[in-house]
N, C-alpha and C positions, 0 to 999 in steps of 0.2 A: 815213396815211406817217409815214413812219420820219423823224425829224428829229433825232436823236440820236446822237454819232459817240466812239467808246472804252469802254472795261471799268470801270476804275477813272477816270483820266484823262477825263472826257466833255464833250463842246462839243454842249448844244442851239442850235439856231437857229430864230430866227424873223425873220418881214417879207418884204416885195416888192419887186419894183426901181422901183414910183411910187406905195409906201404911206408913212407922215408917217417910219418908224424904221425898220432892221434893222438887229438885234441878237443876242445871247445869254447862255447861261450856262456857266463853266467851272466843273465841279464836281471833287473831288479833288485838290486844288493844296495839297498838303502847306504847313502853316505855317510863317511865317518866312523865304520867298523873298521877295530884295527884288526890287520893280514898279518898274520903270524904265517910268515912261509914255512918256518922250519916244521910248523903243526899239520901244514898243508904235506910237505914233504914224508912225512912219520906216518900219514894216513897212506900216502902212496907206497910207501915202503912196509908197511904189512900188508897189502894187496900182490907187492910185486912178486916174481918169479925166482926161481933160485935160492930162495930164504931157509931151506931147510932142508934135510934130506928124501923127507917126505913131498918133497913140493915138486912140479916140473923143473928141469935142469937148467931150463934156457935162462942167461945170464942179462940182467936190462938192469940199469942204473935207474930208470925212469924217474928221471930226474926235471922235474917241474919249470915252464917257465913261463911267467907272465907276462903279457903283451900288454894288458892295458886294462885303465879301470883300476889302478891305482898307485898312489901320489905320497910319497913318503912314510907309509906304512899304512896308511888307510885307506879305502874304499872310497872313492869320489860319485860314484850313485851312475856311472858310465859302465856299458858292460865290461867284463872283466874276458876280457881274451886270453888264451893260457894253449902251449904244447908240448908236447912229450916226446920225442924224438926214438926211432928203433931205430936200437944198433945193433941185435946180437938174433937176425933172423935166419935161421937156415934151411931157404925154400926149396931147395933142392930136396930136401926132405920128403915134400911133398908131393915130387913129378907123377911119383905111379897112382896118383888119386886123380889127375889130371882127368879122366876120363869115366872115373866111376862113383857109384853113389855109399859112402859110410851109413851102416845100419845106426837108424836112430839119430843123425844128425841133422845138420839144418841143409845138405847138399840137394839130395831130392826138392824138395818144398821151395827155396832159392833159384834152383833151375828152373822150375815148372813154371813158376811166380813172375820170371823177370829173364829168362832163357840168356843166361849168363853167369855165372860164379865165380869167384876167385877160391880155386882150388888151396889158395897155399896158406895152412891153417884155419882158412875158414872165412877168411877176408874180415866183413862187417859180421856175421855172425859169431866169431871167434871171443871168446870172455876177455882178451887184452883190451875191447872196446870198453869193458867197465872202468878203466884210468878217468874214463872223464868223470865218471860218475861218485869215483872216492874225491876229484879237485870237488866238485859240486857241491857235495857233500862233507867235504871238510871246511866250506867257504860257508853252507849252512850252518853247521854248527859253530864257529866262529861269530854270528850271530845271536845263535841263540843262546850262548856265554851270559848275552847279557839280559837275557832276561831268567837267569837258573833256570834252563832246560836240560836236561845230558842224554844222549844217546848210549845203552849200550848193544852188545852183542856177544854169542859166546857160541863156540860151539858144545852143544845136551847129548849129541848122537849120533855115534858113527858105527855103520850096521849094527848091529845085536845089541851094543855097550852104551850106555845110555842114565845119563843122572837121574838119580830115584831120588829128587830133593826140588823143591820150591826153589827158585829166582831168592826168595830174601833170605835164602839161608845160606847164601854160599856169597864170597869177596868178591867183588865186580875187580878189583883192583888186580886183582889174582889172571885176569884173562890172559894177560900178555906175556906169563912168567912160563909158557913152554909153548910149544911147536906148533898143536894143534889148538888151539887158543880158547882151552878149556879151566873154567875155572877152581874144577876140582881137582890135583894135584896127581891121585892114584888113577882117577879117570882116565887122565887125559894120558898116560904110560900105556894104560888098557889100548885105549884108541889107535894112538901111535903104532904100539907093535902090530894092530890089526892092521893097517894101512902099507906098512914096512911090508908085511907078509901077501899083502893085494898085488903091489907094486912089485915084486917078487918075481909074480907069478903070470907079468901081465897083465893085470885084470885091474876093476876098478871097483870102486864102492860109495854108496851114499850116505846119506843122515841127515841128522835138523840142526838148525842153529836156532837161539831161542836171541831176541829180542825184546831190550826196557827200556822205553823211556820215561824220564824221571822229570817232573816237575811243572806239567803241565796246566796251564790252565784251564777250566772249565768253559765250552762253548767251543772247542775247534772241531770241524766241520760241518756238515747241514747236514738235512732229518729227510733228506730225500734222495737223491741220486749219488749224491755226493759225499756218502757217509763215510766220517774218517775209517772206519773198518776197512771202507769198500777201497780208499782212498791208497790205504797201505800196502792192500792186500792186491791193486794191481799194480804197485810199483815193487813188489816181491815179485810176481809173478811173471815181472818183466826181466829179472835176473837168469841170465842162461844157467840152464841145467833146474831151475826150480818147478817142483811139482807140486805142489800145495802148500796153500797156506791156514790156518786157524789163529784167534785170538781169545785171550781170557781162557777160560774153560775150555773152550772150543765141541771139537766131537765129544770126549769124553763127557763133557756139561751134559748131552743130548741124551746119558742113560742114567741125568740124576733127576727128581721132584722139583717145580719152583721155590717148595717149602725148604729146600737146602740152599737151591740156586741165589734166590732172592739176594741182593746188597743189602743192608737195615742200614738206613736215615741213622744220622744222630751228631746232635750238635757239641761240639770240643773246642772252647775259649771263643763261642761267640762263631766257629765253621761248619759249616755243615760237612761232614764227610759220613765215611763209610764201615762198617765194624769189618766188613767181608770185602773179595774184591773177588768178584765169579765172572766181573765181566769183563773184566780187564782195560779199565779205565774208560772203557766209552758204553755209553747208555743212547738208545736214541738215535743213533749217529753222530752223538757230539761226544768230546773226550767231559767226564765227570769230576780233573781235577785230582784224580786215581792215579796210582802208574800206570802207564800203555803194555799190555806185556803182548808179547806172539811169540810162534812157533815159525819157521821156516823149515819145507822138506827138499830137499837136493835131492836125486836120484844120480845112482851112479852115471860119473864121464863118461860120452857119448864112446869115444876112441878108443878104443884097446888094441895094446902091444901084442895080438895073439888075432892066426889069420880068422880071417869070420869069411861067410859066404854074402851075397850080396849083387846086384846086377848097372852093369856101364848106362851110358847116356843112348845109346840104342836101344833099352830094355833088354839085352844080353847078360843071361847068369854068368858071373865067373866069381873068382873067390879075390882077398884084399889082405894082406899083410901091412900095419899101417907102421913106419919110423917117425924118429925124432923124437922129442922130450915133450913129454906131457904130465899131467896132474893127476896120481893113482887117485885121489880125494879131493875135491874141490874146496871142500869145505873150510879148511883152515885160514885161505887164500877169499874165500867168500865173505869170512865176520865183519870185514869191513865197508865192504859195497853193500851190506843188509842195513849197518850201520848209519850209510851215505845216502841211501834212498829214505830209508826214515827223518832224518835231517830235513832233508828236501822236502818231505809231504808235509812235517809239522811246520818249520818256516814260511813255506806258501800260504798254509792255514793261516798263522801268523797273519803275513800280510794282507788277509783276504778280509780277518775281522778285524774291525774298523776300530773294535774299541780297547781294542790293544795296542800300545804304545810304545813304539821299540826307544 
């Protein structure tokens, strides 16, 4: 089982949903970076459960404790170890799932591969493990600040309710002003109402998160197998419940013509730029200096509070009724995870690029 992400800037994670704690080790962090603990905690607060009426009712402080690699408020260049204790597990809620497989969940595949599984909240397959990603992403963001690079993500669609404007037409500072994390206040209200309705029905719903990276230099990524968009796609597709990734115009651009899609180069103030950005800031697998933007599709959460047909570990057909506290829609809490994965990809590529100095 691979538990490490990255090349030079790496994150190794550990823990299970209902274990004592989750945590990780970040290696490759340059020395001398100011480590803002409040910023890291705020990133975790954006992901933590129980933050609004449209998220799971599990109450966790998700308080991060830095164990190593930081001295007098700055990174030392040594591995940064951290831990977040689990304090509000209701493991008994999962007793009736011990011998059955939840539909569309990781239960069956994990059991088939390893011959054992933690039925309490999914164990290692639980989205709670993404706590470690948010810490790693927060550390990457702190380093990216020094280079003037910023990473944003927001909910752009829930069910059939979607934003109809380009990301440049929204005030991204408004993302965290509502529970859905959508920069359009009116659409956010519609999305929240839909999620509340779905929750009341014991059902779940999916949607789309849009990501935007500003300030990237030219040349991040590799032209062959480690194309920047491939790295971002792999990072996003590693997030729980993600089913699709596109960047730039994506699938919509497939219906257009080259004469309309090509981004024309111009020289403005002795700097090469483009008149449009259909490419999404990436050409030939390398960043071109424009904004990088992408979309990530999330499926409806697999765990429903409705009776469903399934089979048990002996192959017998049966029915299950899931109990406990679950998200009706993962998107509001997935926004900081998308940002975290994007930040780690970009910072890792910067460290791989010998022409860029911290």
